[in-house]
Backbone as CSV, one residue per row, in Angstrom:
resi,resn,N_x,N_y,N_z,CA_x,CA_y,CA_z,C_x,C_y,C_z
1,MET,114.079,32.477,-37.072,113.428,33.720,-37.582,113.884,33.903,-38.887
2,SER,113.102,34.049,-39.787,113.231,34.429,-41.061,112.710,35.736,-41.634
3,THR,113.841,36.500,-42.240,113.459,37.865,-42.824,113.694,37.998,-44.171
4,PRO,113.379,39.055,-45.021,113.714,39.018,-46.485,115.082,38.542,-47.011
5,LEU,116.083,38.964,-46.235,117.559,38.649,-46.477,118.149,37.883,-45.685
6,LEU,117.295,37.114,-44.540,118.176,36.113,-43.787,117.294,35.172,-43.662
7,LYS,117.405,33.794,-44.030,116.459,32.886,-43.978,116.819,32.002,-42.555
8,ASN,117.894,31.552,-42.279,118.135,30.794,-41.270,119.565,31.229,-40.556
9,TYR,119.915,30.892,-39.468,121.210,31.307,-38.706,121.409,30.205,-37.643
10,GLY,122.737,30.061,-37.268,122.991,29.464,-36.121,124.450,29.594,-35.908
11,PHE,124.915,28.989,-34.670,126.448,29.401,-34.175,126.777,27.943,-33.599
12,GLU,128.238,27.784,-33.664,128.688,26.696,-33.116,130.090,27.271,-32.331
13,ASN,130.218,26.709,-30.963,131.356,27.093,-30.275,132.452,26.307,-30.683
14,THR,133.590,26.887,-31.316,134.600,26.026,-31.814,135.991,26.118,-30.715
15,SER,136.071,27.002,-30.071,136.994,27.017,-29.079,136.633,27.797,-27.682
16,ASP,137.265,28.133,-26.555,136.924,28.746,-25.626,136.351,30.195,-25.986
17,ASP,136.930,30.669,-26.827,136.598,32.371,-27.009,136.318,32.425,-28.507
18,GLU,135.823,31.346,-29.400,135.494,31.481,-30.760,134.288,30.774,-31.164
19,PHE,133.618,31.478,-31.909,132.049,30.990,-32.435,132.167,31.235,-34.033
20,GLU,131.723,30.024,-34.534,131.495,30.094,-36.022,129.997,30.492,-36.360
21,PHE,129.712,31.513,-36.942,128.315,31.705,-37.197,127.957,31.159,-38.637
22,ASN,126.730,30.628,-38.972,126.510,30.240,-40.173,124.908,31.000,-40.385
23,PHE,124.664,31.357,-41.693,123.449,32.054,-41.969,123.227,32.072,-43.532
24,GLU,121.954,31.837,-43.890,121.509,31.801,-45.210,121.019,33.218,-45.858
25,ILE,121.483,33.557,-46.857,121.233,34.677,-47.455,121.023,34.471,-48.955
26,PRO,120.143,35.338,-49.761,119.869,34.964,-51.268,121.133,35.175,-51.888
27,THR,121.196,34.353,-53.025,122.428,34.249,-53.906,122.824,35.584,-54.604
28,ASN,121.893,36.566,-54.535,122.008,37.894,-55.088,122.368,39.011,-54.113
29,CYS,122.715,38.399,-52.850,123.106,39.251,-51.859,124.486,39.185,-51.360
30,ASN,125.020,40.018,-50.696,126.568,39.817,-50.153,126.407,40.356,-48.574
31,TYR,127.361,40.208,-48.118,127.313,40.625,-46.361,128.676,41.423,-46.121
32,THR,128.769,42.103,-45.014,129.998,42.494,-44.492,130.084,42.447,-43.073
33,THR,130.934,42.279,-42.383,131.126,42.324,-40.902,131.799,43.464,-40.464
34,GLN,131.354,43.946,-39.261,131.955,45.111,-38.712,131.958,44.999,-37.139
35,TYR,133.141,45.493,-36.453,133.299,45.332,-34.845,133.350,46.750,-34.558
36,ASP,132.325,46.971,-33.461,132.294,48.266,-32.762,132.910,48.097,-31.376
37,PRO,134.349,48.641,-31.243,134.957,48.218,-30.050,134.553,49.178,-28.770
38,VAL,133.778,50.248,-29.058,133.068,51.003,-27.947,132.044,50.176,-27.427
39,LYS,131.070,49.764,-28.200,129.868,48.892,-27.877,130.187,47.346,-27.655
40,LYS,131.440,47.011,-28.305,131.657,45.512,-28.275,130.658,44.821,-28.833
41,THR,130.438,45.144,-29.888,129.154,44.663,-30.913,129.730,44.330,-32.380
42,ASN,129.387,43.079,-32.679,129.706,42.483,-33.986,128.463,42.559,-35.008
43,THR,128.382,43.316,-36.220,127.382,43.350,-37.036,127.737,42.741,-38.117
44,ILE,126.745,41.966,-38.534,126.663,41.386,-40.020,125.659,41.922,-40.737
45,SER,126.115,42.701,-41.888,125.225,43.601,-42.713,124.869,42.755,-44.117
46,VAL,123.674,42.580,-44.429,123.482,41.899,-45.489,122.723,42.891,-46.395
47,GLN,123.083,42.918,-48.011,122.381,43.858,-48.790,122.253,43.261,-50.141
48,LEU,121.336,43.651,-50.779,121.310,43.307,-52.369,122.626,43.660,-53.141
49,ASN,123.049,42.686,-54.053,124.197,43.174,-55.007,123.942,44.422,-55.677
50,THR,124.811,45.258,-56.170,124.438,46.406,-56.973,123.610,45.766,-58.250
51,GLY,122.729,46.611,-58.679,121.755,46.476,-59.629,120.590,45.435,-59.336
52,GLN,120.535,44.761,-58.323,119.548,43.892,-57.981,118.453,44.732,-57.253
53,THR,117.159,44.400,-57.554,115.935,45.135,-56.794,115.213,44.240,-55.963
54,GLN,115.216,42.833,-55.994,114.619,41.863,-55.241,115.349,40.755,-54.855
55,PRO,115.300,40.320,-53.678,116.072,39.150,-53.322,115.603,37.907,-53.976
56,SER,116.670,37.050,-54.388,116.415,35.784,-54.867,115.907,34.835,-53.954
57,THR,115.252,33.897,-54.493,114.532,32.736,-53.784,115.388,31.640,-53.227
58,THR,116.521,31.628,-54.101,117.682,30.821,-53.809,118.667,31.330,-52.978
59,TYR,118.984,30.453,-51.736,119.782,31.013,-50.626,121.156,30.145,-50.775
60,ASP,122.336,30.875,-50.322,123.562,30.272,-49.990,123.904,30.400,-48.499
61,THR,124.378,29.223,-48.144,125.036,29.440,-46.666,126.519,30.093,-46.570
62,GLN,126.520,31.165,-45.614,127.582,31.826,-45.459,128.243,31.518,-44.067
63,TYR,129.646,31.685,-43.966,130.206,31.391,-42.530,131.223,32.487,-42.133
64,THR,131.102,33.045,-40.895,132.098,33.888,-40.324,132.334,33.559,-38.902
65,THR,133.581,33.895,-38.544,133.963,33.618,-37.009,134.150,34.853,-36.445
66,PHE,133.631,34.723,-35.027,133.811,35.882,-34.008,134.402,35.397,-32.885
67,TYR,134.996,36.237,-32.065,135.602,36.036,-30.872,135.181,36.688,-29.587
68,THR,134.806,36.162,-28.516,134.304,36.717,-27.302,135.194,37.799,-26.895
69,VAL,134.667,38.890,-26.173,135.527,39.608,-25.382,134.971,39.699,-23.994
70,ASN,136.010,39.443,-23.197,135.753,39.021,-21.789,134.614,37.966,-21.581
71,GLY,134.577,36.924,-22.555,133.675,35.888,-22.312,132.300,36.247,-22.989
72,ILE,131.973,37.426,-23.562,130.819,37.886,-24.135,131.098,38.058,-25.547
73,LEU,129.943,37.560,-26.178,129.707,37.901,-27.699,128.332,38.447,-28.088
74,ASP,128.402,39.589,-28.724,127.098,40.369,-29.080,127.298,40.487,-30.651
75,VAL,126.391,39.613,-31.244,126.199,39.678,-32.737,124.884,40.077,-33.194
76,ARG,124.737,41.168,-34.181,123.507,41.686,-34.483,123.574,41.606,-36.227
77,PHE,122.562,41.281,-36.737,122.263,41.139,-38.108,121.490,42.470,-38.332
78,GLN,122.136,43.001,-39.528,121.352,44.190,-40.187,121.161,43.996,-41.770
79,GLU,119.910,44.125,-42.030,119.766,44.211,-43.715,119.183,45.469,-44.063
80,THR,119.551,45.667,-45.240,119.167,46.751,-46.119,118.333,46.322,-47.361
81,LEU,117.100,46.823,-47.384,116.326,46.506,-48.573,115.593,47.447,-49.032
82,ASN,115.509,48.005,-50.438,114.783,49.082,-50.822,114.952,50.230,-49.859
83,GLY,116.111,50.491,-49.373,116.222,51.805,-48.742,115.998,51.791,-47.164
84,ILE,115.476,50.370,-46.707,115.074,50.389,-45.142,116.081,49.602,-44.760
85,THR,116.657,49.897,-43.632,117.528,49.053,-42.841,116.710,48.596,-41.605
86,THR,116.749,47.155,-41.341,116.311,46.608,-40.244,117.486,45.984,-39.442
87,LYS,117.258,46.100,-38.029,118.637,45.484,-37.256,117.963,44.475,-36.309
88,LYS,117.552,43.266,-36.925,117.347,42.093,-36.162,117.802,40.921,-36.834
89,PRO,117.986,39.804,-36.514,117.842,39.534,-34.876,119.219,39.841,-34.275
90,LYS,119.112,39.754,-32.988,120.340,40.045,-32.112,120.625,38.748,-31.294
91,VAL,122.057,38.394,-31.253,122.231,37.081,-30.569,123.538,37.515,-29.406
92,ASN,123.206,37.271,-28.137,124.200,37.545,-27.112,124.507,36.057,-26.585
93,ILE,125.728,35.954,-26.420,126.243,34.890,-25.863,127.331,35.069,-24.900
94,ASP,127.093,34.303,-23.654,128.008,34.357,-22.608,128.910,33.074,-22.443
95,SER,130.146,32.995,-23.040,130.864,31.750,-23.195,131.203,31.365,-21.728
96,ASN,131.000,32.137,-20.760,131.300,31.584,-19.436,130.294,30.565,-18.881
97,ALA,129.365,30.736,-19.530,128.044,29.606,-19.139,128.359,28.277,-19.882
98,TYR,129.463,28.121,-20.872,129.643,26.891,-21.531,130.354,25.968,-20.739
């Protein structure tokens, strides 16, 4: 699934409770990660760099690692473009199934 600020994404199981996510974002964007301990949800937020108005057509691959909680990993992508925040895609992993 491709969105304006997220081109491709994937993940790899690197240990029993660790997953490495990779995703492509425009070169004039940045991202942050946040964990919500109540919802047990990880969010990757992508936004344009300060002063930018349109996403670049050139993409860089980014990497970040997340850990399961009781064998479950919930990762959501969130992008903000022109004041509009979109929350998709959403990835749910049950590492007990691996």
